[in-house]
N, C-alpha and C positions, 0 to 999 in steps of 0.2 A: 512916832516915838522914832528920837534921833537916831541914825547909826555910831557909836561905838565903837573909834579905831580899836585895832590892837594894843598900842600903847594908853591906851584909859581914854583918851580926850573924844569926843563927839563931833562929830561933823558927817559931812559926807563921806558915803564912802567909797575908796579908792578906785579909778578906772580897773578896768582887768585889760591886762593885756592879750595883744590880737593876736598872738603866735599861740600865748595860753587855751583861748580859744578857736586854731583850727588845729589844735593837736584833741583838741576836746571832740570836737563834731566828726576830726578824722577815725573817734574813739567808739563814739555813738554809732556810727555806720558801720563800722566795720565788723563789730562786734567784741573786739579786745583789743590789750596792748600791744599787741605781739600784727597781730594784722595789722591795728594802725599803723607800727612802725616802722613795717616794712614800707607800706601803700606812702609814708610819709619820709622816709630813708632815716630816718633818725634810731638810736639803739632802743631797745622794748626799755632798760633804765630812765633811761631818760622820760619814753613816754609817761611811765608810770611816777616819775619824780613831779612833773608837769601837773600831771591831774591829783597828785594832795597838795599842792600847790593851788591849783585852782580853788581844792574843797576846802579849803584852808581861809583862802581870801572869801568867799562866800558863806562860810560855815555853814554850808552842808553838804552830804554826800550824797555825790553825783551815778555814782556804780558800784552795783554789787558784785562782787569779785566769785567767781565760781570757777570747777576743774576745767569747763570749760568755753569760758574766753565772762564776758561782765554785760550782768544786765542791765540796763541804763533807771535811774530811780523817777518817779513824776518828777523832780525838781531837771533831771536832767532833760527830761520831757521835753519840759516847757521850754527849759533853754535851748535844747535845740532845733523851738520852733521859731524863737526869735534870731537868732542868730545866722541860723540856713542859710535862709536868701541876701542877707547883707554881705555874710564872707565870699555866697555863692558870684553873686555879683561882683563882687571887689579882686576876686580873682580873677571873672572875666577881663576886668579894666587890666590885669596888673600882669597877665597873658602878653608877653611878646607876641606870640604868633596873632593872637586876638585880630577884629576886625577891621580895617581900615575904609576909607572912603569908596575906596577900588578894586579893594577885596570882593571874594566872592565870599556867602555865609559860608559858616563852619560845617565841618562835617558832620551828618548824625552817625553815631557810633552806637551798632545796635551786634547784643550777642544773643546766643542762644544753640540748643546744640545743634555739632553740623549738621548732622542727616535734616536735621527743619530746615536751616537754613536755606541750603545748597538745592532740595526740592523744592519746598513752597513759598517760604521768604523771598530770597532773591528772584525769579522767575519775578513773582509777584511788584516786585519794587523796581524791578530791571525799566520800565518805560518811564520812569519817575528824572531818569538819568537827562531824558531830553528834557527836564523843563528844571534842570541844574541842581537839580541833589545828588549831593556826593555824600556816601556812603563806606565808613573802616566796620568792619565786620569781625568782630572775635567770637571762640568756639568756646565750648565746657561745661564743667559741668554743671548743675544750677548753685549748689551752696555757695561755691568760689565766685561765678559770677555774678549772682548776688550781693556776695562781700564787693565786690568791685563796686558795683553799680551804687551800694549805700555810701563808698569811698569818692564819687565823684568819674569812673572813669569811663563807664556807657550813661548814653542816654537811656536807651529802652533792653531791657534786657526780657526772651522768652525765656518761665523760666517751666517745668515740669513737675516741678509740685508747690502748690501754694506759698509765696512769702509771707514770712510771720515778723511780727512785730509794726511798730505805727512810721518807722524810720521810709515807708517805702507808700504809696499805690500801686494800686494791679486790677484789671481788672479778665474775665477769662477771657483766653483769648479761641481753644477748638476743644473739641474730645477726641482721643483717640482711642478704638477698640485693637484690639490682640487676639492672631490669626496664627495658630499652628499650621505650619505648612512646609510643604517638602518639595523636590522634582517628584516627577510623575516614573524615575527608576525607581524611587523608593517607594509613595505613597504606595505602589504596584503591590508590594511585598505585604502593606500593612494593610490588614482588616477593621477598616472602616467601622464596621458595625460592631467587631467585640470592643474598639476606641470607648466607641460612646459606652457600653455597658463597664466594662471593666475597666478603663480607665489606663491607664501610664503602661501596663504588664503588657499591653500589646504595643504597646514601642519598643518591647525591650530586643537588643541587638541594633536596633537603630543609630548612630551616632549622634549627639547635638553639639550645634554649634550656637556660639551665647555672646554675648557683647565682651562678657568679663568674666572671671574666675569662679564669682561667685552667685552668676546665674541668674541675677536682679530681672530679667524681665520672666525667660521662664520659670523663675522661680515663682514670682505672683502668678500666672496662670497654674500651673498646677497645684496651690492652694486655690485659689477663684473657682477655679473649674473641677479641678478631680476631689481636689479636698484631699488633698496630702500632700507631704512635702518631698521635695524633687529631693533624691539625692544623687550621684555620683558625680564624674566628671566632664567634662567637654570635653569633643575630638578638639575642638580647633576653639580659638578665641579670638575676635575679632573685637578694638574698642571702637565701632565703626557698623552701625547698622546697616549701612550699602555694602562694607564687605561682607558684610553675616550674609547679606541677602546671594552675595555674588555667590560666594561658595553652598549656599545651601539650592542655589538653581543652578553649579554644574556636578551638583549630585551627593555632595556632603555629608550629607545627612539630613533629620527637621531643624527647627527653629519655631519659636515666637518671634513676629513680626509687629507692629507697627500696620495696620492696612493702609491707610494713606504712602506709606511709602512701595508698597507690594501689590500698589490696584492693577497697574499693567500687568504685573508677571503676570497677576491673577486670570485676570480676562485673557492674557494673550496663552496663557495652560502651560507656560513655562513654570509656575510654583502653581501645584493642588493642595486646595484647602482641605488638612485631615478632618477638622470636625467644627460642627455650625452649630456651639451650643445657643441656648435661650438667652443664655445674659455672659456675656463674653465680657471680660474685663477691659475698663477703660480707665484712661487717665485721661486726666482735664489739663492741658496747657495753661498760661497766663501770660501775657503782657504787663509789664513790670516796669517804673520809674520811680524817680525820687518827687517828693511833693513840693512844691515850692519852687521847683527852679525854672529861671526865669528859661522863655521858649526863643530859639533862634527858628526864624523862618518856618524852617522844612522841617523841623522835630513832628509836628503836627500831621504834618502831610502824611510821613513815613508812617505812623503812626494807625492814621483811619485809612491808611491803606493795608495795612495788615490785619486792620481787626475787616476791614469788608472783603480781602482776598479769605481768609481766614475759613468766613462760610461755608466755603466750597470742598474745603479741604477733608 
């Protein structure tokens, strides 16, 4: 059936504006008009207007609007699958910092939790520097980093939650179990046998050191191991688990840490495990990337090195 233009005349469909497609892809990857506008350096009303224009041109709805962003329709997913690789390739050609014949490969942009990157990922990747690999490392919270990955700001992201949606591909990277710990000075004051029977009541009076005010890791441990809700306030909050470890090792109180981060301190006795539950809480970390993006020479090398090294983490 021939296409009918908006003025009623039959004929071939009008070509779509590349700028509209670029904005569409940013919205599809970022999950909201506001996030896409920030990434593109545009005003949010401009992004909204461009998407309305594109929907009118296509005659199909692309996004379902919601209070927390937008959800792509099947039509949008199909369109993203068609235009993502060509637009990314075009952006690479247009990038003035792109490769020339005498230039080294582009850096691999890796992002994830600061603690995991600094204590595990970077030591594993360090030998690749001698092979000419260049790295640009970013840190942050998983939701923010995945939004930036969808928008093309990173090549790989280590995520502490399973990525959602069809715009990213991912593989499990590692499992981390959590341990309730304290320095020996505090461990001696806590009745470990009572802790195993009565739970948190045995910790009364012990200051809690955590990652954030809402006690995210400790709260999960309390729910999973003790079957109860953690209440109260932390004595110290540090938005870096290495700082939490340092404060607790110095005698500030008790905390819950991923075992990979405090393995050396547990082995040396600087930290003492307060409980050894049969079923400790476990979290899976994932290695995520955007599918369909042409790989430069070192991306696969970094990805495979991370997957191999993570078997020992």
